[in-house]
C-alpha positions as a printed NumPy array, in Angstrom:
array([[-120.742,   27.207,  107.349],
       [-123.571,   27.053,  104.608],
       [-126.279,   27.092,  107.566],
       [-124.79 ,   29.914,  109.052],
       [-124.766,   31.786,  105.804],
       [-128.438,   31.354,  105.453],
       [-129.517,   31.605,  109.013],
       [-130.447,   27.902,  109.688],
       [-128.692,   27.533,  112.903],
       [-129.995,   27.59 ,  116.525],
       [-129.186,   31.154,  117.962],
       [-126.741,   29.773,  120.375],
       [-124.768,   27.777,  117.759],
       [-124.776,   30.556,  115.455],
       [-123.138,   32.858,  118.267],
       [-120.904,   30.089,  119.203],
       [-119.871,   29.704,  115.626],
       [-119.188,   33.501,  114.946],
       [-117.116,   33.657,  118.229],
       [-114.868,   30.982,  116.787],
       [-114.505,   32.795,  113.619],
       [-113.833,   35.935,  115.4  ],
       [-111.013,   34.206,  117.444],
       [-109.088,   34.124,  114.07 ],
       [-109.414,   30.384,  112.792],
       [-108.078,   30.408,  109.141],
       [-109.351,   26.988,  108.703],
       [-112.97 ,   27.686,  109.344],
       [-112.623,   31.048,  107.563],
       [-111.438,   29.398,  104.459],
       [-114.557,   26.847,  104.757],
       [-116.633,   29.928,  105.342],
       [-115.591,   31.444,  102.272],
       [-115.909,   28.366,  100.115],
       [-119.488,   28.217,  101.251],
       [-120.199,   31.891,  100.508],
       [-118.58 ,   31.498,   97.071],
       [-120.655,   28.386,   96.462],
       [-123.966,   29.945,   97.535],
       [-123.299,   32.906,   95.273],
       [-123.017,   30.523,   92.135],
       [-126.312,   28.6  ,   92.889],
       [-128.474,   31.187,   90.927],
       [-126.319,   30.63 ,   87.948],
       [-126.588,   26.636,   87.944],
       [-130.291,   26.35 ,   88.703],
       [-132.827,   26.637,   85.885],
       [-135.777,   28.716,   86.598],
       [-138.924,   26.699,   86.381],
       [-142.4  ,   28.563,   85.809],
       [-145.201,   27.232,   88.062],
       [-148.205,   25.64 ,   86.293],
       [-151.355,   27.837,   85.772],
       [-153.453,   25.912,   88.132],
       [-150.813,   26.041,   90.9  ],
       [-152.519,   29.146,   92.632],
       [-155.911,   27.343,   92.601],
       [-154.601,   24.331,   94.23 ],
       [-152.746,   26.099,   96.834],
       [-155.844,   27.899,   97.855],
       [-157.906,   24.676,   97.74 ],
       [-155.441,   22.958,  100.081],
       [-155.452,   26.02 ,  102.578],
       [-159.055,   26.045,  102.784],
       [-159.341,   22.634,  103.584],
       [-156.805,   22.552,  106.299],
       [-157.571,   25.82 ,  107.852],
       [-158.837,   25.549,  111.216],
       [-162.629,   27.062,  111.877],
       [-162.878,   30.139,  114.208],
       [-164.181,   27.835,  116.774],
       [-161.035,   25.632,  116.606],
       [-159.009,   28.466,  116.406],
       [-160.149,   29.976,  119.567],
       [-159.577,   26.571,  121.646],
       [-156.095,   25.978,  122.883],
       [-154.328,   23.206,  121.31 ],
       [-151.778,   20.946,  122.56 ],
       [-148.324,   21.351,  120.62 ],
       [-146.686,   17.978,  120.053],
       [-142.941,   18.651,  119.474],
       [-141.098,   15.976,  117.925],
       [-137.661,   15.883,  119.374],
       [-134.779,   14.184,  117.595],
       [-132.173,   12.197,  119.337],
       [-129.393,   14.415,  120.488],
       [-126.651,   12.781,  118.157],
       [-129.007,   13.236,  114.96 ],
       [-129.377,   16.959,  116.094],
       [-125.554,   17.27 ,  116.495],
       [-124.967,   15.767,  113.028],
       [-127.652,   16.943,  110.959],
       [-126.232,   20.384,  110.068],
       [-122.95 ,   19.03 ,  108.935],
       [-124.76 ,   16.508,  106.854],
       [-127.299,   19.262,  105.126],
       [-124.046,   21.337,  104.576],
       [-122.062,   18.731,  102.939],
       [-125.22 ,   17.817,  101.011],
       [-125.58 ,   21.372,   99.649],
       [-121.828,   21.651,   98.965],
       [-121.847,   18.549,   96.897],
       [-125.075,   19.304,   94.792],
       [-123.645,   22.819,   94.331],
       [-120.3  ,   21.52 ,   93.123],
       [-121.724,   18.954,   90.778],
       [-123.864,   21.641,   89.076],
       [-121.016,   24.01 ,   88.515],
       [-118.81 ,   21.453,   87.232],
       [-121.632,   20.299,   84.976],
       [-122.198,   23.915,   84.216],
       [-118.47 ,   24.712,   83.312],
       [-118.015,   21.503,   81.155],
       [-121.125,   22.395,   79.133],
       [-119.481,   25.761,   78.297],
       [-116.09 ,   24.142,   77.565],
       [-117.559,   21.62 ,   75.118],
       [-119.36 ,   24.4  ,   73.569],
       [-116.078,   26.181,   73.295],
       [-114.282,   23.171,   71.608],
       [-116.998,   22.823,   69.095],
       [-116.753,   26.34 ,   67.838],
       [-113.066,   25.816,   67.778],
       [-113.51 ,   22.83 ,   65.867],
       [-115.769,   24.419,   63.216],
       [-113.381,   27.23 ,   62.872],
       [-110.709,   24.655,   62.044],
       [-112.611,   22.72 ,   59.387],
       [-113.601,   25.936,   57.536],
       [-110.119,   27.053,   57.331],
       [-108.97 ,   23.948,   56.127],
       [-111.784,   24.023,   53.462],
       [-110.801,   27.593,   52.604],
       [-107.264,   26.409,   51.943],
       [-108.075,   23.252,   50.026],
       [-110.129,   25.841,   47.696],
       [-107.051,   28.145,   47.629],
       [-104.717,   25.401,   46.697],
       [-107.015,   24.094,   44.176],
       [-107.49 ,   27.705,   42.455],
       [-103.875,   28.335,   42.663],
       [-103.188,   24.747,   40.7  ],
       [-105.704,   26.001,   37.895],
       [-104.164,   29.362,   37.661],
       [-100.551,   27.806,   37.477],
       [-101.698,   25.208,   34.922],
       [-103.504,   28.052,   32.8  ],
       [-100.333,   30.209,   32.918],
       [ -98.203,   27.184,   31.619],
       [-100.901,   26.617,   28.88 ],
       [-100.688,   29.742,   27.62 ],
       [ -97.035,   30.266,   27.374],
       [ -96.774,   26.961,   25.556],
       [ -99.942,   26.628,   23.706],
       [ -99.645,   27.275,   19.782],
       [-103.643,   27.941,   19.541],
       [-105.308,   30.491,   21.556],
       [-108.906,   32.304,   21.23 ],
       [-109.498,   35.454,   22.685],
       [-113.092,   36.287,   23.014],
       [-114.712,   39.743,   23.531],
       [-118.132,   40.523,   25.051],
       [-120.886,   41.102,   22.629],
       [-124.061,   41.016,   24.361],
       [-122.302,   41.781,   27.512],
       [-119.469,   44.509,   27.047],
       [-117.885,   43.905,   30.3  ],
       [-117.495,   40.088,   29.928],
       [-114.51 ,   38.276,   28.143],
       [-112.847,   34.884,   28.084],
       [-110.095,   32.936,   26.497],
       [-109.924,   29.345,   24.778],
       [-106.471,   27.656,   25.112],
       [-105.544,   24.472,   23.342],
       [-103.841,   21.601,   25.235],
       [-101.8  ,   19.764,   22.964],
       [-100.891,   17.262,   25.61 ],
       [-104.699,   16.1  ,   26.338],
       [-105.934,   17.196,   22.89 ],
       [-108.619,   19.333,   24.465],
       [-109.698,   23.195,   24.876],
       [-109.32 ,   24.969,   28.285],
       [-111.909,   27.798,   28.238],
       [-112.171,   30.519,   30.841],
       [-114.762,   33.107,   31.133],
       [-115.097,   36.161,   33.257],
       [-117.996,   38.762,   34.207],
       [-120.741,   36.463,   32.781],
       [-124.3  ,   37.815,   33.812],
       [-126.415,   35.11 ,   35.828],
       [-128.72 ,   33.227,   33.675],
       [-132.39 ,   31.895,   34.652],
       [-132.606,   28.592,   36.191],
       [-133.518,   26.39 ,   32.974],
       [-130.758,   28.138,   30.933],
       [-127.251,   27.941,   30.346],
       [-124.294,   29.171,   28.382],
       [-123.005,   26.797,   25.56 ],
       [-119.537,   26.945,   24.135],
       [-119.11 ,   26.745,   20.178],
       [-116.336,   26.232,   17.826],
       [-116.646,   27.074,   14.152],
       [-114.319,   25.67 ,   11.26 ],
       [-113.133,   27.762,    8.49 ],
       [-115.639,   26.176,    6.313],
       [-118.443,   27.459,    8.578],
       [-119.435,   24.246,   10.495],
       [-120.488,   25.174,   14.069],
       [-119.56 ,   22.63 ,   16.697],
       [-120.986,   22.71 ,   20.127],
       [-119.55 ,   21.664,   23.36 ],
       [-121.257,   18.493,   25.144],
       [-122.927,   20.559,   27.962],
       [-123.835,   24.109,   29.049],
       [-122.199,   25.728,   31.931],
       [-122.973,   28.277,   34.56 ],
       [-120.805,   30.965,   35.982],
       [-120.222,   31.252,   39.865],
       [-121.265,   33.962,   41.972],
       [-118.353,   36.35 ,   40.438],
       [-119.381,   35.569,   37.033],
       [-116.418,   33.51 ,   36.46 ],
       [-116.435,   29.978,   34.673],
       [-114.135,   27.147,   33.663],
       [-114.431,   24.218,   31.567],
       [-112.326,   21.737,   29.772],
       [-113.79 ,   20.222,   26.37 ],
       [-112.489,   17.911,   23.512],
       [-113.981,   17.921,   20.236],
       [-114.805,   15.013,   17.815],
       [-111.742,   13.93 ,   15.763],
       [-113.437,   14.797,   12.608],
       [-113.919,   18.243,   13.274],
       [-110.519,   19.289,   12.004],
       [-108.86 ,   22.827,   12.603],
       [-111.045,   25.646,   13.916],
       [-110.824,   29.119,   13.3  ],
       [-113.48 ,   30.75 ,   15.727],
       [-115.205,   30.096,   18.943],
       [-118.401,   31.891,   20.786],
       [-120.593,   31.629,   23.58 ],
       [-124.42 ,   31.649,   23.305],
       [-127.192,   31.343,   25.83 ],
       [-129.243,   28.264,   25.362],
       [-131.61 ,   25.612,   27.086],
       [-129.907,   23.809,   29.877],
       [-129.903,   20.635,   27.965],
       [-127.924,   22.324,   25.271],
       [-128.586,   22.346,   21.596],
       [-126.844,   21.147,   18.094],
       [-127.295,   24.446,   16.493],
       [-126.902,   27.942,   18.248],
       [-130.122,   29.605,   18.96 ],
       [-129.59 ,   32.359,   21.543],
       [-127.767,   35.393,   21.353],
       [-123.887,   35.56 ,   21.342],
       [-122.239,   36.856,   24.494],
       [-118.757,   36.216,   23.863],
       [-116.817,   35.781,   20.252],
       [-113.347,   35.703,   19.195],
       [-110.871,   34.463,   16.455],
       [-107.957,   31.994,   16.574],
       [-104.575,   33.827,   17.158]])
């Protein structure tokens, strides 16, 4: 059937096959339709290959070497026709057609398999991203619940307002169970790479106690840290935030961005 579609049969064989199909043979008609569909898919599974730059020169060089001269062209030549055995000529079309169908089927299956694998990888990536977002949401929700519990049960809280940054604000909440301060800030501006924000606590006697490390807000300007103060600090009455070198300092040197007193 593929040889009929590509006009590769002898005229007599093609005419006989067309007459057989015209008689209404459903089986052969289905074979013809299958071969037609297979040939239609061939352009989509074959990868185009550009010829080498020197292909044209090599082609003309071979033509010049093998082209007969005018004298040889004017002399009649004997034609030697290689005749294959009858059984070979009878079975060759079917073998060629089967080979074409087999190769086309394999190419189509490989093409479909590659697209199926690409789709599965895309779906897997989407699932992983959804799981990561769900974990992040659960973590943030847990932090919010803990913060609400602390706000309703804590006896010490410090609400801080923006100084250098009027839109910024923060809150420090004492966790009596963990003996530490939970600090949250909002709407802070981003700082240069080698700078960071540092949280300070101040005692009623004016002693300024730094937290062990600086922090930086996220892309929304929010930050959350939990810090513990040395035991000899005693009670605190104020808290404030300054901008300092990223390694931190022992005395405030930068501008005060947030400031508040204990409630």
